[in-house]
ROTORTOR-192134 format. One line per field, with one value per residue (C-alpha): residue number from 1; residue in three letters; x, y, z. Coordinates in nm, 3 decimals, decimal comma. Last residue first. Layout:
N
num <- NUM|...
residu <- Ala|...
c1 <- X|...
c2 <- Y|...
c3 <- Z|...
! end
This chain:
127
num <- 127|126|125|124|123|122|121|120|119|118|117|116|115|114|113|112|111|110|109|108|107|106|105|104|103|102|101|100|99|98|97|96|95|94|93|92|91|90|89|88|87|86|85|84|83|82|81|80|79|78|77|76|75|74|73|72|71|70|69|68|67|66|65|64|63|62|61|60|59|58|57|56|55|54|53|52|51|50|49|48|47|46|45|44|43|42|41|40|39|38|37|36|35|34|33|32|31|30|29|28|27|26|25|24|23|22|21|20|19|18|17|16|15|14|13|12|11|10|9|8|7|6|5|4|3|2|1
residu <- Phe|Gly|Tyr|Val|Val|Thr|Thr|Val|Ser|Gly|Ala|Asp|Leu|Glu|Val|Asn|Asn|His|Val|Asp|Val|Thr|Ala|Glu|Lys|Leu|Asn|Lys|Ser|Ser|Thr|Thr|Thr|Tyr|Thr|Thr|Val|Ser|Lys|Ala|Glu|Lys|Ser|Trp|Gly|Glu|His|Thr|Glu|Val|Leu|Arg|Val|Gly|Lys|Asp|Ser|Leu|Asn|Thr|Tyr|Val|Ala|Val|Val|Lys|Asp|Gly|Asp|Pro|Ser|Ile|Trp|Ala|Ser|Gly|Phe|Phe|Ser|Arg|Ser|Glu|Asn|Leu|Thr|Met|Asn|Ile|Arg|Arg|Tyr|Gly|Pro|Arg|Ile|Phe|Arg|Ser|Tyr|Asn|Gly|Leu|Val|Trp|Leu|Thr|Pro|Thr|Ala|Gln|Tyr|Thr|Gly|Glu|Gln|Glu|Ile|Asp|Gly|Tyr|Glu|Gly|Gly|Ala|Pro|Val|Met
c1 <- -0,990|-0,958|-0,648|-0,718|-0,391|-0,430|-0,209|-0,055|0,184|0,461|0,632|0,361|0,335|0,401|0,220|0,381|0,201|0,070|-0,289|-0,349|-0,360|-0,725|-0,692|-0,883|-0,799|-0,840|-0,761|-0,529|-0,360|-0,149|-0,120|-0,379|-0,381|-0,663|-0,563|-0,695|-0,615|-0,804|-0,801|-0,532|-0,353|-0,493|-0,409|-0,176|0,073|0,331|0,233|0,578|0,569|0,795|0,622|0,745|0,849|0,767|1,071|1,011|0,987|0,668|0,546|0,277|0,128|-0,178|-0,265|-0,622|-0,665|-1,001|-1,251|-1,104|-1,421|-1,358|-1,116|-0,771|-0,561|-0,192|0,049|0,250|0,601|0,809|0,994|1,131|1,227|1,107|1,206|0,888|0,731|0,359|0,186|-0,168|-0,436|-0,778|-1,086|-1,405|-1,478|-1,366|-1,029|-1,111|-1,276|-1,137|-0,794|-0,706|-0,996|-0,763|-0,548|-0,840|-0,958|-0,580|-0,564|-0,807|-1,202|-1,366|-1,639|-1,819|-2,011|-2,401|-2,370|-2,397|-1,980|-2,022|-1,696|-1,304|-1,241|-1,485|-1,803|-1,994|-1,826|-1,561|-1,572
c2 <- 14,195|14,176|14,145|13,995|14,004|13,831|13,904|13,737|13,934|13,961|14,250|14,419|14,336|14,598|14,571|14,789|15,061|15,105|14,914|15,167|14,940|14,919|14,840|14,579|14,431|14,130|14,153|14,405|14,443|14,076|14,057|14,036|14,212|14,221|14,368|14,521|14,566|14,653|14,656|14,368|14,339|14,135|13,743|13,684|13,428|13,648|13,856|14,044|14,160|14,338|14,275|14,554|14,332|14,426|14,333|14,131|13,792|13,578|13,744|13,474|13,604|13,466|13,536|13,536|13,620|13,740|13,745|13,406|13,265|12,958|13,204|13,205|13,068|13,171|13,078|13,227|13,225|13,397|13,322|12,998|13,114|13,182|13,402|13,373|13,163|13,137|12,865|12,853|12,683|12,684|12,804|12,577|12,628|12,942|13,104|13,456|13,401|13,065|13,151|13,514|13,353|13,133|13,386|13,587|13,227|13,185|13,532|13,427|13,542|13,458|13,263|13,259|12,987|12,845|12,477|12,205|12,210|12,141|12,293|12,179|12,524|12,712|12,591|12,857|12,674|12,873|12,880
c3 <- -4,886|-4,468|-4,275|-3,928|-3,662|-3,345|-3,087|-2,808|-2,551|-2,343|-2,563|-2,763|-3,139|-3,350|-3,715|-4,016|-4,187|-4,510|-4,417|-4,165|-3,834|-3,622|-3,240|-3,047|-2,688|-2,661|-2,290|-2,188|-1,869|-1,889|-2,214|-2,539|-2,829|-3,110|-3,416|-3,702|-4,092|-4,363|-4,720|-4,773|-5,112|-5,371|-5,495|-5,195|-5,278|-5,090|-4,878|-4,724|-4,386|-4,126|-3,811|-3,563|-3,227|-2,860|-2,602|-2,296|-2,494|-2,517|-2,846|-2,938|-3,296|-3,466|-3,824|-3,981|-4,367|-4,449|-4,769|-4,929|-4,914|-4,672|-4,414|-4,452|-4,138|-3,989|-3,729|-3,490|-3,323|-3,073|-2,741|-2,806|-3,161|-3,495|-3,782|-4,008|-4,294|-4,283|-4,469|-4,464|-4,199|-4,359|-4,214|-4,220|-3,850|-3,750|-3,673|-3,524|-3,205|-3,113|-3,159|-2,983|-2,765|-2,589|-2,484|-2,339|-2,143|-2,072|-1,857|-1,645|-1,649|-1,277|-1,188|-0,886|-0,696|-0,745|-0,619|-0,846|-0,799|-0,434|-0,242|-0,288|-0,394|-0,184|-0,032|-0,311|-0,598|-0,786|-1,140
! end
């Protein structure tokens, strides 16, 4: 938010606001990883430019994985779901990049998920 008097103006006065990329990246976590979700083990070939974490819903009906791909190349996930009691019925991605703000896409459950270069992507697996 920018106060009406400028950057150092009175914050009690009305001003303008603009959603920043940081807000959208935060949304990749806060919109999908809700209170009661538990972090689960995820093993991947992490590096300084690619990493992630995974969470399961309290009812066990969703697994949410958030991946950060800071590299200038896209990444195709090759996944194995060890310890999952059943296969996912739906896979939905939400991607944030310099030009996408939590852009939603449905992925066929039989296809690999692709992560854009320079992105934070939330993958929601529904059971």
